C-alpha positions in Angstrom: 72.9 101.1 93.3 76.4 101.6 94.9 77.4 102.2 98.5 80.2 104.6 97.9 80.2 108.2 98.9 77.5 109.3 96.4 75.2 106.4 97.2 75.6 106.8 101.0 75.0 110.5 100.7 71.9 110.1 98.6 70.5 107.5 100.9 71.3 109.7 104.0 69.5 112.8 102.6 66.6 110.8 101.1 66.1 109.0 104.4 66.1 112.4 106.3 63.2 113.4 104.0 61.3 110.2 105.1 62.0 107.9 102.1 62.7 104.2 102.6 66.2 103.6 101.2 68.0 100.4 100.2 71.5 100.3 98.8 72.8 97.4 96.7 76.6 97.2 96.7 78.8 94.8 94.7 81.7 94.8 97.1 81.8 92.8 100.4 81.6 96.0 102.4 80.1 99.5 101.9 82.2 102.6 101.4 83.3 102.4 97.8 86.6 104.2 97.1 86.5 105.6 100.6 87.2 102.0 101.7 88.9 100.5 98.7 90.8 103.4 97.3 92.0 105.5 100.3 94.6 103.8 102.4 93.6 103.1 106.0 96.4 105.3 107.4 94.5 108.2 105.8 91.0 107.0 106.4 90.8 104.3 109.1 88.1 101.7 108.4 86.7 102.0 112.0 85.9 105.7 111.3 84.3 104.9 108.0 82.3 102.1 109.6 81.1 104.5 112.3 80.0 107.0 109.6 78.2 104.3 107.7 76.5 103.0 110.9 75.1 106.5 111.4 73.4 106.2 108.0 72.1 102.6 108.7 70.9 103.7 112.1 68.5 106.0 110.3 67.0 102.9 108.7 68.9 102.7 105.4 69.5 99.1 104.5 72.7 98.1 102.7 72.9 94.8 100.8 76.5 93.9 100.0 77.7 91.4 97.5 74.9 92.4 95.1 76.2 93.4 91.7 73.8 94.9 89.2 73.6 92.5 86.3 75.2 89.7 88.3 73.0 88.9 91.3 70.4 91.6 90.9 68.6 92.5 87.7 67.6 96.1 86.9 64.1 94.9 85.9 63.6 93.6 89.5 64.8 97.0 90.9 62.4 98.9 88.6 59.6 96.6 89.7 60.3 96.8 93.4 61.3 100.4 93.9 59.7 103.8 93.0 63.1 105.4 92.0 66.7 104.4 91.5 69.8 106.4 92.0 72.8 104.8 90.2 76.1 105.7 91.9 78.5 103.0 90.7 81.4 105.3 90.3 84.5 104.7 88.2 85.7 101.2 88.4 88.5 101.2 85.9 92.1 102.2 86.4 94.1 103.9 83.6 97.0 102.3 81.9 99.9 104.3 80.5 99.3 103.2 76.9 102.9 102.3 76.2 104.8 99.1 75.7 105.2 97.2 79.0 102.2 98.8 80.8 100.8 95.3 81.3 104.0 93.7 82.5 104.1 91.7 85.8 104.3 94.1 88.7 102.7 97.0 86.7 99.2 98.0 87.5 96.9 100.9 87.8 97.1 102.6 91.2 93.5 102.1 92.1 93.9 98.3 91.6 97.0 98.3 93.8 95.1 100.0 96.6 91.7 98.2 96.1 93.2 94.7 95.9 95.0 95.0 99.2 91.7 96.1 100.9 89.6 93.4 99.2 92.0 90.5 99.8 93.8 91.6 102.9 97.0 90.5 101.2 99.7 93.2 101.1 102.5 92.8 98.6 106.0 92.4 100.1 107.9 95.3 98.8 110.9 94.9 101.2 114.2 95.6 99.4 112.4 96.5 96.2 112.5 99.6 94.1 109.1 101.1 93.4 108.2 103.7 90.8 104.8 105.4 90.8 104.0 107.1 87.5 101.4 109.8 87.9 100.8 113.0 89.8 97.3 112.7 91.2 96.1 111.9 94.7 96.0 108.1 93.9 99.7 108.3 93.0 100.5 109.9 96.3 98.5 107.2 98.1 100.3 104.5 96.1 103.8 105.9 96.8 103.2 106.4 100.5 101.6 103.0 100.8 104.5 101.4 99.0 106.9 103.0 101.5 104.8 101.6 104.4 105.0 98.1 102.7 108.8 98.3 103.0 109.7 99.6 99.5 113.5 100.2 99.7 113.3 103.1 97.3 110.0 104.7 96.2 110.0 107.3 93.5 107.2 109.3 91.8 107.6 110.2 88.1 105.3 112.8 86.6 105.1 114.1 83.0 104.4 117.7 84.1 106.3 120.2 86.2 105.6 119.5 89.9 103.6 122.8 90.2 101.1 121.3 87.6 100.5 118.0 89.4 96.9 117.2 90.0 97.4 115.9 93.6 96.4 118.2 96.4 99.4 120.3 97.5 99.3 118.8 101.0 99.4 115.2 99.5 102.5 116.1 97.6 104.0 117.8 100.7 103.3 114.7 102.8 104.9 112.4 100.3 108.0 114.5 100.1 108.1 114.9 103.9 108.3 111.0 104.0 111.3 111.2 101.8 109.7 110.2 98.5 111.4 112.0 95.6 109.3 113.4 92.7 110.9 113.4 89.3 109.1 116.0 87.2 108.9 116.5 83.4 109.6 112.8 82.8 
């Protein structure tokens, strides 16, 4: 259950061992956060699709638009399959937990990235100031994506010193190289 990186990897290795593998995926296309959470400038969909095709070429079948509990029932899975690997991942973004974190224009970063890929609609950020709160890789993807969407000024604010940010060092470096300031200890 789930055609993200874990589900695809499990099906790949199980198929190599000779097992028949079917994957049920809730989203319209397979890839999970590889598709819906990593911006295409970092991981182009055509490359992801090529990798997924290598898995399906082995005989793995992927059924998209099939959400567990809403379209497929676990009792049917248990009846029709000998084993189940559940790889649904983390679907919820984190809110700040402060007043205003649910205001218009404020959203968890993974929803910002996911919704653009799911809908194909990119927000018009031209002439707008964007602040990204957080210091992980998702924050780096959000700030760099915001810049690509025309954000006039894009700033990252983190609670920690920059040296303690959770983002990969090269992600931080890439954001700064693109001119995105990082305000630390906020």
